[in-house]
PDB file of the backbone (N, CA, C, O) and the ligand in Angstrom, with CONECT records:
HET     ZN  A 101       1
ATOM      1  N   UNK A   1      69.736  42.363 179.611  1.00  0.00           N
ATOM      2  CA  UNK A   1      69.415  43.758 179.238  1.00  0.00           C
ATOM      3  C   UNK A   1      68.479  44.378 180.266  1.00  0.00           C
ATOM      4  O   UNK A   1      67.479  43.776 180.657  1.00  0.00           O
ATOM      5  N   UNK A   2      68.810  45.568 180.689  1.00  0.00           N
ATOM      6  CA  UNK A   2      67.907  46.255 181.608  1.00  0.00           C
ATOM      7  C   UNK A   2      67.186  47.348 180.837  1.00  0.00           C
ATOM      8  O   UNK A   2      67.749  47.957 179.927  1.00  0.00           O
ATOM      9  N   UNK A   3      65.966  47.584 181.199  1.00  0.00           N
ATOM     10  CA  UNK A   3      65.203  48.655 180.574  1.00  0.00           C
ATOM     11  C   UNK A   3      65.442  49.897 181.398  1.00  0.00           C
ATOM     12  O   UNK A   3      65.140  49.930 182.591  1.00  0.00           O
ATOM     13  N   UNK A   4      65.980  50.911 180.770  1.00  0.00           N
ATOM     14  CA  UNK A   4      66.170  52.131 181.541  1.00  0.00           C
ATOM     15  C   UNK A   4      65.209  53.172 181.011  1.00  0.00           C
ATOM     16  O   UNK A   4      65.097  53.381 179.803  1.00  0.00           O
ATOM     17  N   UNK A   5      64.530  53.809 181.914  1.00  0.00           N
ATOM     18  CA  UNK A   5      63.567  54.840 181.524  1.00  0.00           C
ATOM     19  C   UNK A   5      64.227  56.205 181.588  1.00  0.00           C
ATOM     20  O   UNK A   5      63.688  57.194 181.090  1.00  0.00           O
ATOM     21  N   UNK A   6      65.399  56.247 182.207  1.00  0.00           N
ATOM     22  CA  UNK A   6      66.094  57.526 182.368  1.00  0.00           C
ATOM     23  C   UNK A   6      66.696  58.029 181.063  1.00  0.00           C
ATOM     24  O   UNK A   6      66.749  57.324 180.056  1.00  0.00           O
ATOM     25  N   UNK A   7      67.138  59.258 181.124  1.00  0.00           N
ATOM     26  CA  UNK A   7      67.725  59.984 179.988  1.00  0.00           C
ATOM     27  C   UNK A   7      68.451  59.057 179.026  1.00  0.00           C
ATOM     28  O   UNK A   7      69.432  58.391 179.358  1.00  0.00           O
ATOM     29  N   UNK A   8      67.925  59.054 177.850  1.00  0.00           N
ATOM     30  CA  UNK A   8      68.178  58.022 176.903  1.00  0.00           C
ATOM     31  C   UNK A   8      69.465  57.705 176.212  1.00  0.00           C
ATOM     32  O   UNK A   8      69.393  56.980 175.220  1.00  0.00           O
ATOM     33  N   UNK A   9      70.645  58.152 176.603  1.00  0.00           N
ATOM     34  CA  UNK A   9      71.772  57.705 175.787  1.00  0.00           C
ATOM     35  C   UNK A   9      72.301  56.362 176.214  1.00  0.00           C
ATOM     36  O   UNK A   9      72.858  56.203 177.301  1.00  0.00           O
ATOM     37  N   UNK A  10      72.117  55.406 175.342  1.00  0.00           N
ATOM     38  CA  UNK A  10      72.675  54.075 175.555  1.00  0.00           C
ATOM     39  C   UNK A  10      73.770  53.904 174.516  1.00  0.00           C
ATOM     40  O   UNK A  10      73.572  54.233 173.346  1.00  0.00           O
ATOM     41  N   UNK A  11      74.916  53.394 174.929  1.00  0.00           N
ATOM     42  CA  UNK A  11      75.947  53.145 173.920  1.00  0.00           C
ATOM     43  C   UNK A  11      75.490  52.038 172.976  1.00  0.00           C
ATOM     44  O   UNK A  11      74.691  51.184 173.362  1.00  0.00           O
ATOM     45  N   UNK A  12      75.992  52.048 171.742  1.00  0.00           N
ATOM     46  CA  UNK A  12      75.615  50.965 170.830  1.00  0.00           C
ATOM     47  C   UNK A  12      76.065  49.623 171.404  1.00  0.00           C
ATOM     48  O   UNK A  12      77.024  49.563 172.172  1.00  0.00           O
ATOM     49  N   UNK A  13      75.376  48.557 171.032  1.00  0.00           N
ATOM     50  CA  UNK A  13      75.571  47.260 171.687  1.00  0.00           C
ATOM     51  C   UNK A  13      76.797  46.468 171.243  1.00  0.00           C
ATOM     52  O   UNK A  13      77.161  45.481 171.881  1.00  0.00           O
ATOM     53  N   UNK A  14      77.434  46.892 170.155  1.00  0.00           N
ATOM     54  CA  UNK A  14      78.509  46.047 169.624  1.00  0.00           C
ATOM     55  C   UNK A  14      79.832  46.782 169.535  1.00  0.00           C
ATOM     56  O   UNK A  14      79.954  47.924 169.977  1.00  0.00           O
ATOM     57  N   UNK A  15      80.821  46.118 168.959  1.00  0.00           N
ATOM     58  CA  UNK A  15      82.159  46.690 168.832  1.00  0.00           C
ATOM     59  C   UNK A  15      82.225  47.764 167.754  1.00  0.00           C
ATOM     60  O   UNK A  15      81.400  47.799 166.842  1.00  0.00           O
ATOM     61  N   UNK A  16      83.214  48.634 167.873  1.00  0.00           N
ATOM     62  CA  UNK A  16      83.453  49.684 166.895  1.00  0.00           C
ATOM     63  C   UNK A  16      83.675  49.078 165.494  1.00  0.00           C
ATOM     64  O   UNK A  16      83.148  49.563 164.493  1.00  0.00           O
ATOM     65  N   UNK A  17      84.461  48.019 165.469  1.00  0.00           N
ATOM     66  CA  UNK A  17      84.723  47.314 164.210  1.00  0.00           C
ATOM     67  C   UNK A  17      84.981  45.851 164.515  1.00  0.00           C
ATOM     68  O   UNK A  17      85.706  45.520 165.453  1.00  0.00           O
ATOM     69  N   UNK A  18      84.383  44.978 163.718  1.00  0.00           N
ATOM     70  CA  UNK A  18      84.641  43.547 163.906  1.00  0.00           C
ATOM     71  C   UNK A  18      84.549  42.863 162.555  1.00  0.00           C
ATOM     72  O   UNK A  18      83.532  42.943 161.866  1.00  0.00           O
ATOM     73  N   UNK A  19      85.634  42.187 162.189  1.00  0.00           N
ATOM     74  CA  UNK A  19      85.660  41.560 160.867  1.00  0.00           C
ATOM     75  C   UNK A  19      85.618  40.043 160.938  1.00  0.00           C
ATOM     76  O   UNK A  19      85.626  39.368 159.909  1.00  0.00           O
ATOM     77  N   UNK A  20      85.574  39.512 162.140  1.00  0.00           N
ATOM     78  CA  UNK A  20      85.532  38.051 162.271  1.00  0.00           C
ATOM     79  C   UNK A  20      84.085  37.610 162.492  1.00  0.00           C
ATOM     80  O   UNK A  20      83.386  38.142 163.355  1.00  0.00           O
ATOM     81  N   UNK A  21      83.653  36.636 161.705  1.00  0.00           N
ATOM     82  CA  UNK A  21      82.302  36.095 161.873  1.00  0.00           C
ATOM     83  C   UNK A  21      82.211  35.378 163.218  1.00  0.00           C
ATOM     84  O   UNK A  21      83.042  34.527 163.536  1.00  0.00           O
ATOM     85  N   UNK A  22      81.197  35.730 164.001  1.00  0.00           N
ATOM     86  CA  UNK A  22      81.038  35.139 165.334  1.00  0.00           C
ATOM     87  C   UNK A  22      80.635  33.675 165.258  1.00  0.00           C
ATOM     88  O   UNK A  22      80.863  32.910 166.195  1.00  0.00           O
ATOM     89  N   UNK A  23      80.041  33.293 164.153  1.00  0.00           N
ATOM     90  CA  UNK A  23      79.597  31.905 164.017  1.00  0.00           C
ATOM     91  C   UNK A  23      80.737  30.989 163.583  1.00  0.00           C
ATOM     92  O   UNK A  23      80.962  29.937 164.182  1.00  0.00           O
ATOM     93  N   UNK A  24      81.462  31.401 162.525  1.00  0.00           N
ATOM     94  CA  UNK A  24      82.404  30.462 161.905  1.00  0.00           C
ATOM     95  C   UNK A  24      83.861  30.932 161.916  1.00  0.00           C
ATOM     96  O   UNK A  24      84.751  30.145 161.592  1.00  0.00           O
ATOM     97  N   UNK A  25      84.130  32.189 162.278  1.00  0.00           N
ATOM     98  CA  UNK A  25      85.511  32.654 162.332  1.00  0.00           C
ATOM     99  C   UNK A  25      86.062  33.177 161.017  1.00  0.00           C
ATOM    100  O   UNK A  25      87.235  33.542 160.938  1.00  0.00           O
ATOM    101  N   UNK A  26      85.216  33.219 159.968  1.00  0.00           N
ATOM    102  CA  UNK A  26      85.658  33.780 158.681  1.00  0.00           C
ATOM    103  C   UNK A  26      86.048  35.247 158.890  1.00  0.00           C
ATOM    104  O   UNK A  26      85.351  35.992 159.577  1.00  0.00           O
ATOM    105  N   UNK A  27      87.176  35.650 158.284  1.00  0.00           N
ATOM    106  CA  UNK A  27      87.718  36.975 158.593  1.00  0.00           C
ATOM    107  C   UNK A  27      88.062  37.803 157.354  1.00  0.00           C
ATOM    108  O   UNK A  27      89.215  38.200 157.184  1.00  0.00           O
ATOM    109  N   UNK A  28      87.084  38.070 156.490  1.00  0.00           N
ATOM    110  CA  UNK A  28      87.365  38.871 155.288  1.00  0.00           C
ATOM    111  C   UNK A  28      86.251  39.861 155.027  1.00  0.00           C
ATOM    112  O   UNK A  28      86.104  40.344 153.905  1.00  0.00           O
ATOM    113  N   UNK A  29      85.472  40.168 156.034  1.00  0.00           N
ATOM    114  CA  UNK A  29      84.264  40.934 155.793  1.00  0.00           C
ATOM    115  C   UNK A  29      84.049  41.780 157.040  1.00  0.00           C
ATOM    116  O   UNK A  29      84.414  41.363 158.139  1.00  0.00           O
ATOM    117  N   UNK A  30      83.453  42.978 156.881  1.00  0.00           N
ATOM    118  CA  UNK A  30      83.173  43.793 158.060  1.00  0.00           C
ATOM    119  C   UNK A  30      81.760  43.475 158.550  1.00  0.00           C
ATOM    120  O   UNK A  30      80.775  43.803 157.889  1.00  0.00           O
ATOM    121  N   UNK A  31      81.677  42.837 159.708  1.00  0.00           N
ATOM    122  CA  UNK A  31      80.369  42.419 160.217  1.00  0.00           C
ATOM    123  C   UNK A  31      79.751  43.411 161.201  1.00  0.00           C
ATOM    124  O   UNK A  31      78.530  43.481 161.342  1.00  0.00           O
ATOM    125  N   UNK A  32      80.621  44.188 161.887  1.00  0.00           N
ATOM    126  CA  UNK A  32      80.132  45.207 162.823  1.00  0.00           C
ATOM    127  C   UNK A  32      80.898  46.489 162.561  1.00  0.00           C
ATOM    128  O   UNK A  32      82.106  46.466 162.323  1.00  0.00           O
ATOM    129  N   UNK A  33      80.194  47.601 162.606  1.00  0.00           N
ATOM    130  CA  UNK A  33      80.815  48.895 162.369  1.00  0.00           C
ATOM    131  C   UNK A  33      80.112  49.948 163.206  1.00  0.00           C
ATOM    132  O   UNK A  33      78.885  50.045 163.197  1.00  0.00           O
ATOM    133  N   UNK A  34      80.909  50.747 163.939  1.00  0.00           N
ATOM    134  CA  UNK A  34      80.340  51.817 164.758  1.00  0.00           C
ATOM    135  C   UNK A  34      79.381  51.298 165.814  1.00  0.00           C
ATOM    136  O   UNK A  34      78.465  52.009 166.229  1.00  0.00           O
ATOM    137  N   UNK A  35      79.588  50.064 166.251  1.00  0.00           N
ATOM    138  CA  UNK A  35      78.760  49.509 167.310  1.00  0.00           C
ATOM    139  C   UNK A  35      77.514  48.784 166.832  1.00  0.00           C
ATOM    140  O   UNK A  35      76.742  48.266 167.638  1.00  0.00           O
ATOM    141  N   UNK A  36      77.317  48.747 165.500  1.00  0.00           N
ATOM    142  CA  UNK A  36      76.102  48.109 164.972  1.00  0.00           C
ATOM    143  C   UNK A  36      76.438  47.074 163.908  1.00  0.00           C
ATOM    144  O   UNK A  36      77.448  47.189 163.214  1.00  0.00           O
ATOM    145  N   UNK A  37      75.580  46.061 163.786  1.00  0.00           N
ATOM    146  CA  UNK A  37      75.815  45.039 162.757  1.00  0.00           C
ATOM    147  C   UNK A  37      75.628  45.632 161.357  1.00  0.00           C
ATOM    148  O   UNK A  37      74.762  46.482 161.149  1.00  0.00           O
ATOM    149  N   UNK A  38      76.435  45.184 160.414  1.00  0.00           N
ATOM    150  CA  UNK A  38      76.377  45.725 159.047  1.00  0.00           C
ATOM    151  C   UNK A  38      75.401  44.973 158.150  1.00  0.00           C
ATOM    152  O   UNK A  38      75.178  45.371 157.007  1.00  0.00           O
ATOM    153  N   UNK A  39      74.819  43.893 158.657  1.00  0.00           N
ATOM    154  CA  UNK A  39      73.934  43.025 157.871  1.00  0.00           C
ATOM    155  C   UNK A  39      74.669  42.309 156.736  1.00  0.00           C
ATOM    156  O   UNK A  39      74.053  41.801 155.799  1.00  0.00           O
ATOM    157  N   UNK A  40      76.006  42.282 156.842  1.00  0.00           N
ATOM    158  CA  UNK A  40      76.771  41.526 155.856  1.00  0.00           C
ATOM    159  C   UNK A  40      76.471  40.038 156.042  1.00  0.00           C
ATOM    160  O   UNK A  40      76.326  39.547 157.162  1.00  0.00           O
ATOM    161  N   UNK A  41      76.382  39.344 154.920  1.00  0.00           N
ATOM    162  CA  UNK A  41      76.141  37.902 154.978  1.00  0.00           C
ATOM    163  C   UNK A  41      77.473  37.181 154.834  1.00  0.00           C
ATOM    164  O   UNK A  41      78.210  37.407 153.874  1.00  0.00           O
ATOM    165  N   UNK A  42      77.771  36.327 155.777  1.00  0.00           N
ATOM    166  CA  UNK A  42      79.047  35.619 155.755  1.00  0.00           C
ATOM    167  C   UNK A  42      79.077  34.650 154.569  1.00  0.00           C
ATOM    168  O   UNK A  42      78.193  33.801 154.443  1.00  0.00           O
ATOM    169  N   UNK A  43      80.092  34.770 153.695  1.00  0.00           N
ATOM    170  CA  UNK A  43      80.170  33.867 152.535  1.00  0.00           C
ATOM    171  C   UNK A  43      80.428  32.428 152.941  1.00  0.00           C
ATOM    172  O   UNK A  43      80.208  31.503 152.160  1.00  0.00           O
ATOM    173  N   UNK A  44      80.894  32.248 154.159  1.00  0.00           N
ATOM    174  CA  UNK A  44      81.192  30.895 154.606  1.00  0.00           C
ATOM    175  C   UNK A  44      79.955  30.252 155.223  1.00  0.00           C
ATOM    176  O   UNK A  44      79.382  29.338 154.629  1.00  0.00           O
ATOM    177  N   UNK A  45      79.533  30.706 156.392  1.00  0.00           N
ATOM    178  CA  UNK A  45      78.432  30.027 157.087  1.00  0.00           C
ATOM    179  C   UNK A  45      77.056  30.571 156.705  1.00  0.00           C
ATOM    180  O   UNK A  45      76.038  29.952 157.014  1.00  0.00           O
ATOM    181  N   UNK A  46      77.018  31.735 156.028  1.00  0.00           N
ATOM    182  CA  UNK A  46      75.730  32.288 155.602  1.00  0.00           C
ATOM    183  C   UNK A  46      75.007  33.091 156.665  1.00  0.00           C
ATOM    184  O   UNK A  46      73.884  33.543 156.441  1.00  0.00           O
ATOM    185  N   UNK A  47      75.636  33.279 157.825  1.00  0.00           N
ATOM    186  CA  UNK A  47      74.991  34.074 158.862  1.00  0.00           C
ATOM    187  C   UNK A  47      74.980  35.548 158.457  1.00  0.00           C
ATOM    188  O   UNK A  47      75.965  36.065 157.929  1.00  0.00           O
ATOM    189  N   UNK A  48      73.856  36.214 158.712  1.00  0.00           N
ATOM    190  CA  UNK A  48      73.773  37.646 158.458  1.00  0.00           C
ATOM    191  C   UNK A  48      74.046  38.368 159.763  1.00  0.00           C
ATOM    192  O   UNK A  48      73.381  38.101 160.764  1.00  0.00           O
ATOM    193  N   UNK A  49      75.023  39.290 159.776  1.00  0.00           N
ATOM    194  CA  UNK A  49      75.317  39.990 161.029  1.00  0.00           C
ATOM    195  C   UNK A  49      74.141  40.892 161.341  1.00  0.00           C
ATOM    196  O   UNK A  49      73.650  41.628 160.485  1.00  0.00           O
ATOM    197  N   UNK A  50      73.705  40.818 162.579  1.00  0.00           N
ATOM    198  CA  UNK A  50      72.385  41.259 162.930  1.00  0.00           C
ATOM    199  C   UNK A  50      72.354  41.413 164.446  1.00  0.00           C
ATOM    200  O   UNK A  50      73.206  40.871 165.150  1.00  0.00           O
ATOM    201  N   UNK A  51      71.394  42.135 164.931  1.00  0.00           N
ATOM    202  CA  UNK A  51      71.219  42.336 166.366  1.00  0.00           C
ATOM    203  C   UNK A  51      71.076  41.004 167.125  1.00  0.00           C
ATOM    204  O   UNK A  51      71.455  40.907 168.292  1.00  0.00           O
ATOM    205  N   UNK A  52      70.530  39.987 166.455  1.00  0.00           N
ATOM    206  CA  UNK A  52      70.396  38.677 167.100  1.00  0.00           C
ATOM    207  C   UNK A  52      71.756  38.101 167.491  1.00  0.00           C
ATOM    208  O   UNK A  52      71.849  37.237 168.364  1.00  0.00           O
ATOM    209  N   UNK A  53      72.821  38.598 166.825  1.00  0.00           N
ATOM    210  CA  UNK A  53      74.165  38.092 167.111  1.00  0.00           C
ATOM    211  C   UNK A  53      74.706  38.553 168.461  1.00  0.00           C
ATOM    212  O   UNK A  53      75.857  38.272 168.797  1.00  0.00           O
ATOM    213  N   UNK A  54      73.892  39.252 169.230  1.00  0.00           N
ATOM    214  CA  UNK A  54      74.304  39.627 170.582  1.00  0.00           C
ATOM    215  C   UNK A  54      74.095  38.470 171.544  1.00  0.00           C
ATOM    216  O   UNK A  54      74.536  38.524 172.692  1.00  0.00           O
ATOM    217  N   UNK A  55      73.423  37.424 171.079  1.00  0.00           N
ATOM    218  CA  UNK A  55      73.162  36.284 171.954  1.00  0.00           C
ATOM    219  C   UNK A  55      74.149  35.161 171.681  1.00  0.00           C
ATOM    220  O   UNK A  55      74.156  34.579 170.597  1.00  0.00           O
ATOM    221  N   UNK A  56      74.979  34.861 172.665  1.00  0.00           N
ATOM    222  CA  UNK A  56      75.959  33.788 172.461  1.00  0.00           C
ATOM    223  C   UNK A  56      75.247  32.446 172.264  1.00  0.00           C
ATOM    224  O   UNK A  56      75.746  31.581 171.545  1.00  0.00           O
ATOM    225  N   UNK A  57      74.084  32.270 172.897  1.00  0.00           N
ATOM    226  CA  UNK A  57      73.342  31.026 172.703  1.00  0.00           C
ATOM    227  C   UNK A  57      72.834  30.926 171.266  1.00  0.00           C
ATOM    228  O   UNK A  57      72.852  29.849 170.669  1.00  0.00           O
ATOM    229  N   UNK A  58      72.389  32.034 170.723  1.00  0.00           N
ATOM    230  CA  UNK A  58      71.930  32.058 169.336  1.00  0.00           C
ATOM    231  C   UNK A  58      73.065  31.735 168.380  1.00  0.00           C
ATOM    232  O   UNK A  58      72.886  30.993 167.414  1.00  0.00           O
ATOM    233  N   UNK A  59      74.234  32.299 168.657  1.00  0.00           N
ATOM    234  CA  UNK A  59      75.422  32.039 167.836  1.00  0.00           C
ATOM    235  C   UNK A  59      75.776  30.547 167.883  1.00  0.00           C
ATOM    236  O   UNK A  59      76.071  29.925 166.862  1.00  0.00           O
ATOM    237  N   UNK A  60      75.737  30.003 169.085  1.00  0.00           N
ATOM    238  CA  UNK A  60      76.064  28.568 169.227  1.00  0.00           C
ATOM    239  C   UNK A  60      75.056  27.676 168.516  1.00  0.00           C
ATOM    240  O   UNK A  60      75.419  26.670 167.906  1.00  0.00           O
ATOM    241  N   UNK A  61      73.793  28.055 168.603  1.00  0.00           N
ATOM    242  CA  UNK A  61      72.751  27.292 167.903  1.00  0.00           C
ATOM    243  C   UNK A  61      73.013  27.277 166.410  1.00  0.00           C
ATOM    244  O   UNK A  61      72.995  26.229 165.765  1.00  0.00           O
ATOM    245  N   UNK A  62      73.257  28.470 165.872  1.00  0.00           N
ATOM    246  CA  UNK A  62      73.462  28.573 164.429  1.00  0.00           C
ATOM    247  C   UNK A  62      74.701  27.784 164.021  1.00  0.00           C
ATOM    248  O   UNK A  62      74.695  27.074 163.016  1.00  0.00           O
ATOM    249  N   UNK A  63      75.760  27.916 164.813  1.00  0.00           N
ATOM    250  CA  UNK A  63      77.002  27.204 164.492  1.00  0.00           C
ATOM    251  C   UNK A  63      76.771  25.687 164.528  1.00  0.00           C
ATOM    252  O   UNK A  63      77.246  24.957 163.659  1.00  0.00           O
ATOM    253  N   UNK A  64      76.040  25.229 165.538  1.00  0.00           N
ATOM    254  CA  UNK A  64      75.762  23.800 165.660  1.00  0.00           C
ATOM    255  C   UNK A  64      74.972  23.289 164.463  1.00  0.00           C
ATOM    256  O   UNK A  64      75.241  22.207 163.943  1.00  0.00           O
ATOM    257  N   UNK A  65      74.002  24.075 164.036  1.00  0.00           N
ATOM    258  CA  UNK A  65      73.171  23.709 162.885  1.00  0.00           C
ATOM    259  C   UNK A  65      74.034  23.665 161.630  1.00  0.00           C
ATOM    260  O   UNK A  65      73.952  22.730 160.832  1.00  0.00           O
ATOM    261  N   UNK A  66      74.859  24.693 161.472  1.00  0.00           N
ATOM    262  CA  UNK A  66      75.700  24.792 160.268  1.00  0.00           C
ATOM    263  C   UNK A  66      76.705  23.634 160.194  1.00  0.00           C
ATOM    264  O   UNK A  66      76.827  22.979 159.159  1.00  0.00           O
ATOM    265  N   UNK A  67      77.410  23.392 161.280  1.00  0.00           N
ATOM    266  CA  UNK A  67      78.397  22.301 161.291  1.00  0.00           C
ATOM    267  C   UNK A  67      77.674  20.954 161.145  1.00  0.00           C
ATOM    268  O   UNK A  67      78.152  20.053 160.455  1.00  0.00           O
ATOM    269  N   UNK A  68      76.520  20.834 161.805  1.00  0.00           N
ATOM    270  CA  UNK A  68      75.742  19.597 161.728  1.00  0.00           C
ATOM    271  C   UNK A  68      75.285  19.269 160.310  1.00  0.00           C
ATOM    272  O   UNK A  68      75.017  18.115 159.978  1.00  0.00           O
ATOM    273  N   UNK A  69      75.203  20.307 159.484  1.00  0.00           N
ATOM    274  CA  UNK A  69      74.821  20.100 158.087  1.00  0.00           C
ATOM    275  C   UNK A  69      76.040  20.079 157.166  1.00  0.00           C
ATOM    276  O   UNK A  69      75.920  20.284 155.959  1.00  0.00           O
ATOM    277  N   UNK A  70      77.204  19.830 157.745  1.00  0.00           N
ATOM    278  CA  UNK A  70      78.389  19.634 156.932  1.00  0.00           C
ATOM    279  C   UNK A  70      79.215  20.871 156.671  1.00  0.00           C
ATOM    280  O   UNK A  70      80.104  20.851 155.820  1.00  0.00           O
ATOM    281  N   UNK A  71      78.930  21.983 157.408  1.00  0.00           N
ATOM    282  CA  UNK A  71      79.697  23.218 157.251  1.00  0.00           C
ATOM    283  C   UNK A  71      79.825  23.630 155.780  1.00  0.00           C
ATOM    284  O   UNK A  71      80.918  23.914 155.289  1.00  0.00           O
ATOM    285  N   UNK A  72      78.689  23.655 155.099  1.00  0.00           N
ATOM    286  CA  UNK A  72      78.664  24.049 153.687  1.00  0.00           C
ATOM    287  C   UNK A  72      78.887  25.548 153.522  1.00  0.00           C
ATOM    288  O   UNK A  72      78.367  26.349 154.299  1.00  0.00           O
ATOM    289  N   UNK A  73      79.659  25.923 152.511  1.00  0.00           N
ATOM    290  CA  UNK A  73      79.859  27.348 152.225  1.00  0.00           C
ATOM    291  C   UNK A  73      78.617  27.949 151.586  1.00  0.00           C
ATOM    292  O   UNK A  73      77.981  27.345 150.722  1.00  0.00           O
ATOM    293  N   UNK A  74      78.289  29.160 152.038  1.00  0.00           N
ATOM    294  CA  UNK A  74      77.169  29.884 151.459  1.00  0.00           C
ATOM    295  C   UNK A  74      77.527  30.359 150.048  1.00  0.00           C
ATOM    296  O   UNK A  74      76.675  30.372 149.160  1.00  0.00           O
ATOM    297  N   UNK A  75      78.781  30.747 149.845  1.00  0.00           N
ATOM    298  CA  UNK A  75      79.281  31.147 148.517  1.00  0.00           C
ATOM    299  C   UNK A  75      80.432  30.226 148.139  1.00  0.00           C
ATOM    300  O   UNK A  75      81.598  30.579 148.314  1.00  0.00           O
ATOM    301  N   UNK A  76      80.106  29.049 147.621  1.00  0.00           N
ATOM    302  CA  UNK A  76      81.151  28.051 147.340  1.00  0.00           C
ATOM    303  C   UNK A  76      82.339  28.564 146.512  1.00  0.00           C
ATOM    304  O   UNK A  76      83.463  28.125 146.754  1.00  0.00           O
ATOM    305  N   UNK A  77      82.137  29.486 145.533  1.00  0.00           N
ATOM    306  CA  UNK A  77      83.313  29.944 144.751  1.00  0.00           C
ATOM    307  C   UNK A  77      84.375  30.630 145.608  1.00  0.00           C
ATOM    308  O   UNK A  77      85.541  30.693 145.218  1.00  0.00           O
ATOM    309  N   UNK A  78      83.980  31.140 146.763  1.00  0.00           N
ATOM    310  CA  UNK A  78      84.948  31.836 147.616  1.00  0.00           C
ATOM    311  C   UNK A  78      85.705  30.888 148.547  1.00  0.00           C
ATOM    312  O   UNK A  78      86.608  31.305 149.271  1.00  0.00           O
ATOM    313  N   UNK A  79      85.335  29.644 148.518  1.00  0.00           N
ATOM    314  CA  UNK A  79      85.979  28.687 149.422  1.00  0.00           C
ATOM    315  C   UNK A  79      87.408  28.382 148.976  1.00  0.00           C
ATOM    316  O   UNK A  79      87.614  27.900 147.862  1.00  0.00           O
ATOM    317  N   UNK A  80      88.405  28.657 149.835  1.00  0.00           N
ATOM    318  CA  UNK A  80      89.788  28.352 149.455  1.00  0.00           C
ATOM    319  C   UNK A  80      89.981  26.850 149.279  1.00  0.00           C
ATOM    320  O   UNK A  80      89.334  26.043 149.946  1.00  0.00           O
ATOM    321  N   UNK A  81      90.884  26.493 148.368  1.00  0.00           N
ATOM    322  CA  UNK A  81      91.117  25.070 148.082  1.00  0.00           C
ATOM    323  C   UNK A  81      91.610  24.311 149.317  1.00  0.00           C
ATOM    324  O   UNK A  81      91.262  23.155 149.552  1.00  0.00           O
ATOM    325  N   UNK A  82      92.435  25.016 150.090  1.00  0.00           N
ATOM    326  CA  UNK A  82      93.010  24.344 151.266  1.00  0.00           C
ATOM    327  C   UNK A  82      92.267  24.720 152.549  1.00  0.00           C
ATOM    328  O   UNK A  82      92.840  24.726 153.638  1.00  0.00           O
ATOM    329  N   UNK A  83      90.972  25.034 152.393  1.00  0.00           N
ATOM    330  CA  UNK A  83      90.199  25.491 153.549  1.00  0.00           C
ATOM    331  C   UNK A  83      90.173  24.437 154.649  1.00  0.00           C
ATOM    332  O   UNK A  83      90.032  23.240 154.398  1.00  0.00           O
ATOM    333  N   UNK A  84      90.316  24.930 155.875  1.00  0.00           N
ATOM    334  CA  UNK A  84      90.343  24.031 157.020  1.00  0.00           C
ATOM    335  C   UNK A  84      89.394  24.573 158.089  1.00  0.00           C
ATOM    336  O   UNK A  84      89.666  25.599 158.713  1.00  0.00           O
ATOM    337  N   UNK A  85      88.292  23.881 158.290  1.00  0.00           N
ATOM    338  CA  UNK A  85      87.271  24.328 159.240  1.00  0.00           C
ATOM    339  C   UNK A  85      87.850  24.576 160.632  1.00  0.00           C
ATOM    340  O   UNK A  85      87.583  25.602 161.257  1.00  0.00           O
ATOM    341  N   UNK A  86      88.638  23.628 161.099  1.00  0.00           N
ATOM    342  CA  UNK A  86      89.142  23.761 162.473  1.00  0.00           C
ATOM    343  C   UNK A  86      90.090  24.942 162.619  1.00  0.00           C
ATOM    344  O   UNK A  86      90.115  25.605 163.656  1.00  0.00           O
ATOM    345  N   UNK A  87      90.877  25.202 161.562  1.00  0.00           N
ATOM    346  CA  UNK A  87      91.767  26.351 161.598  1.00  0.00           C
ATOM    347  C   UNK A  87      90.947  27.637 161.658  1.00  0.00           C
ATOM    348  O   UNK A  87      91.267  28.559 162.409  1.00  0.00           O
ATOM    349  N   UNK A  88      89.887  27.681 160.856  1.00  0.00           N
ATOM    350  CA  UNK A  88      89.074  28.893 160.801  1.00  0.00           C
ATOM    351  C   UNK A  88      88.326  29.140 162.109  1.00  0.00           C
ATOM    352  O   UNK A  88      88.276  30.275 162.584  1.00  0.00           O
ATOM    353  N   UNK A  89      87.755  28.114 162.685  1.00  0.00           N
ATOM    354  CA  UNK A  89      86.988  28.368 163.911  1.00  0.00           C
ATOM    355  C   UNK A  89      87.897  28.776 165.071  1.00  0.00           C
ATOM    356  O   UNK A  89      87.419  29.283 166.086  1.00  0.00           O
ATOM    357  N   UNK A  90      89.199  28.557 164.922  1.00  0.00           N
ATOM    358  CA  UNK A  90      90.121  29.048 165.945  1.00  0.00           C
ATOM    359  C   UNK A  90      90.143  30.580 165.991  1.00  0.00           C
ATOM    360  O   UNK A  90      90.603  31.163 166.972  1.00  0.00           O
ATOM    361  N   UNK A  91      89.638  31.243 164.913  1.00  0.00           N
ATOM    362  CA  UNK A  91      89.576  32.719 164.889  1.00  0.00           C
ATOM    363  C   UNK A  91      88.414  33.277 165.688  1.00  0.00           C
ATOM    364  O   UNK A  91      88.390  34.471 165.989  1.00  0.00           O
ATOM    365  N   UNK A  92      87.460  32.443 166.034  1.00  0.00           N
ATOM    366  CA  UNK A  92      86.265  32.949 166.720  1.00  0.00           C
ATOM    367  C   UNK A  92      86.678  33.569 168.043  1.00  0.00           C
ATOM    368  O   UNK A  92      87.357  32.924 168.842  1.00  0.00           O
ATOM    369  N   UNK A  93      86.275  34.825 168.290  1.00  0.00           N
ATOM    370  CA  UNK A  93      86.631  35.454 169.561  1.00  0.00           C
ATOM    371  C   UNK A  93      86.136  34.600 170.730  1.00  0.00           C
ATOM    372  O   UNK A  93      85.030  34.060 170.682  1.00  0.00           O
ATOM    373  N   UNK A  94      86.947  34.477 171.771  1.00  0.00           N
ATOM    374  CA  UNK A  94      86.635  33.564 172.895  1.00  0.00           C
ATOM    375  C   UNK A  94      85.215  33.771 173.456  1.00  0.00           C
ATOM    376  O   UNK A  94      84.562  32.806 173.853  1.00  0.00           O
ATOM    377  N   UNK A  95      84.744  35.014 173.490  1.00  0.00           N
ATOM    378  CA  UNK A  95      83.430  35.242 174.094  1.00  0.00           C
ATOM    379  C   UNK A  95      82.274  34.725 173.231  1.00  0.00           C
ATOM    380  O   UNK A  95      81.131  34.694 173.688  1.00  0.00           O
ATOM    381  N   UNK A  96      82.561  34.316 171.983  1.00  0.00           N
ATOM    382  CA  UNK A  96      81.503  33.804 171.091  1.00  0.00           C
ATOM    383  C   UNK A  96      81.653  32.318 170.807  1.00  0.00           C
ATOM    384  O   UNK A  96      80.974  31.776 169.935  1.00  0.00           O
ATOM    385  N   UNK A  97      82.535  31.663 171.536  1.00  0.00           N
ATOM    386  CA  UNK A  97      82.717  30.226 171.303  1.00  0.00           C
ATOM    387  C   UNK A  97      81.669  29.408 172.032  1.00  0.00           C
ATOM    388  O   UNK A  97      81.674  28.180 171.945  1.00  0.00           O
TER     389      UNK A  97
HETATM  390 ZN    ZN A 101      80.449  32.888 159.205  1.00  0.00          ZN2+
END
C-alpha cells in the first residue's frame, strides 16, 4: 500500500461482489459488496469478512489454524451431510490460496 497525499479518490480495495470465502471456499454468502467487506461471518470456517482479508498471508494463517484444528464448522447445523473439505477448498480463488 502506498500513502498518497494527493487528491483523495482511492478506489475501494475489494471486488464489486464476492460470495466465496477466501479462507475456506464456502460459497453461499456475500462476503464483499461494492468493494468493501460485508462483515459476514462464514458459517463454515467462522472467518468474518473484514479489511484484514486483504492480506493473503493473513488468510493463509487463518486457514492453517482452522484446518489444523480439524476444520470445524462454525455453524454445525449448516454443514451438508456429504460435505467434502477438499472439494470446497477447490473454490478458493487462486489469488487467495
Ligand atoms: Zn469460510
